C-alpha positions as a Markdown table, in Angstrom:
| # | Residue | x | y | z |
|---|---|---|---|---|
| 1 | Met | 2.6 | 50.4 | 22.9 |
| 2 | Ala | -0.7 | 48.5 | 22.9 |
| 3 | Glu | -1.0 | 48.9 | 19.2 |
| 4 | Phe | 2.5 | 47.3 | 18.7 |
| 5 | Ser | 1.5 | 44.4 | 21.0 |
| 6 | Val | -1.7 | 43.8 | 19.0 |
| 7 | Leu | 0.3 | 43.9 | 15.7 |
| 8 | Leu | 2.9 | 41.6 | 17.1 |
| 9 | Phe | 0.3 | 39.1 | 18.4 |
| 10 | Phe | -1.5 | 39.3 | 15.0 |
| 11 | Gly | 1.8 | 38.6 | 13.2 |
| 12 | Val | 2.5 | 35.6 | 15.4 |
| 13 | Val | -1.0 | 34.2 | 14.9 |
| 14 | Met | -0.8 | 34.7 | 11.2 |
| 15 | Ser | 2.6 | 33.1 | 11.0 |
| 16 | Ala | 1.3 | 30.0 | 12.9 |
| 17 | Ile | -1.7 | 29.8 | 10.6 |
| 18 | Lys | 0.5 | 29.9 | 7.6 |
| 19 | Lys | 2.7 | 27.2 | 9.1 |
| 20 | His | -0.3 | 25.0 | 9.5 |
| 21 | Arg | -1.3 | 25.5 | 5.9 |
| 22 | Arg | 2.2 | 24.8 | 4.7 |
| 23 | Leu | 2.5 | 21.6 | 6.8 |
| 24 | Leu | -0.9 | 20.4 | 5.5 |
| 25 | Gly | 0.2 | 21.1 | 1.9 |
| 26 | Glu | 3.5 | 19.3 | 2.3 |
| 27 | Asn | 1.7 | 16.3 | 3.8 |
| 28 | Val | -0.9 | 16.2 | 1.1 |
| 29 | Arg | 1.8 | 16.5 | -1.6 |
| 30 | Ala | 3.9 | 13.7 | 0.0 |
| 31 | Lys | 0.9 | 11.3 | 0.3 |
| 32 | Arg | -0.2 | 12.1 | -3.2 |
| 33 | Lys | 3.2 | 11.4 | -4.7 |
| 34 | Lys | 3.5 | 8.2 | -2.7 |
| 35 | Ala | 0.1 | 7.1 | -4.0 |
| 36 | Gly | 1.4 | 7.8 | -7.6 |
| 37 | Phe | -1.3 | 10.4 | -8.2 |
| 38 | Ser | -1.1 | 13.6 | -10.2 |
| 39 | Gln | -2.9 | 16.6 | -8.8 |
| 40 | Glu | -5.6 | 16.0 | -11.5 |
| 41 | Lys | -6.1 | 12.4 | -10.3 |
| 42 | Leu | -6.3 | 13.4 | -6.7 |
| 43 | Ala | -8.8 | 16.2 | -7.5 |
| 44 | Glu | -10.9 | 13.8 | -9.5 |
| 45 | Arg | -10.9 | 11.2 | -6.7 |
| 46 | Ala | -11.7 | 13.8 | -4.1 |
| 47 | Asp | -14.3 | 15.6 | -6.2 |
| 48 | Leu | -12.4 | 18.9 | -5.9 |
| 49 | Ser | -10.8 | 21.1 | -8.5 |
| 50 | Thr | -7.2 | 20.7 | -9.6 |
| 51 | Val | -6.6 | 24.4 | -8.8 |
| 52 | Phe | -7.9 | 23.9 | -5.2 |
| 53 | Ile | -5.5 | 20.9 | -4.7 |
| 54 | Ser | -2.6 | 23.0 | -6.0 |
| 55 | Arg | -3.5 | 25.9 | -3.7 |
| 56 | Ile | -3.6 | 23.5 | -0.7 |
| 57 | Glu | -0.3 | 21.9 | -1.6 |
| 58 | Arg | 1.3 | 25.4 | -1.8 |
| 59 | Gly | -0.2 | 26.5 | 1.5 |
| 60 | Val | -2.3 | 29.2 | -0.1 |
| 61 | Glu | -5.6 | 27.6 | 0.7 |
| 62 | Ser | -7.1 | 26.7 | 4.0 |
| 63 | Pro | -9.5 | 23.8 | 3.2 |
| 64 | Ser | -12.6 | 23.0 | 5.3 |
| 65 | Met | -12.6 | 19.8 | 7.4 |
| 66 | Asp | -15.0 | 18.3 | 4.9 |
| 67 | Asn | -12.5 | 18.8 | 2.1 |
| 68 | Val | -9.6 | 17.5 | 4.2 |
| 69 | Val | -11.7 | 14.3 | 4.8 |
| 70 | Lys | -12.4 | 14.0 | 1.1 |
| 71 | Ile | -8.6 | 14.3 | 0.3 |
| 72 | Ala | -7.7 | 11.8 | 3.0 |
| 73 | Lys | -10.3 | 9.3 | 1.6 |
| 74 | Ala | -9.1 | 9.8 | -1.9 |
| 75 | Leu | -5.5 | 9.1 | -0.8 |
| 76 | Gly | -6.5 | 6.1 | 1.3 |
| 77 | Ser | -5.2 | 7.9 | 4.3 |
| 78 | Arg | -6.4 | 9.2 | 7.6 |
| 79 | Val | -7.0 | 12.9 | 8.4 |
| 80 | Arg | -4.5 | 12.6 | 11.3 |
| 81 | Asp | -1.8 | 11.6 | 8.8 |
| 82 | Leu | -2.4 | 14.8 | 6.8 |
| 83 | Val | -2.3 | 17.1 | 9.9 |
| 84 | Ala | 0.7 | 15.4 | 11.4 |
| 85 | Gly | 3.3 | 17.8 | 12.6 |
| 86 | Phe | 1.0 | 20.6 | 13.6 |
């Protein structure tokens, strides 16, 4: 029973983490498109790789706070706008 509880808790936590990554990715993509930037242009402006931007937008990557700040600055946005909805 305890093993099941641990697995259930881990599953809920992992689901929440994935939700946060997905929401961040959706917000980055929306702000990028609103700014009229391609992934390549955003990556260049943020000094990050295009692959990394793509992975963030798809919710695969969990960027550091430093990289979230770089992305926000490159978009002319605020970090809180990128993490809205968490």
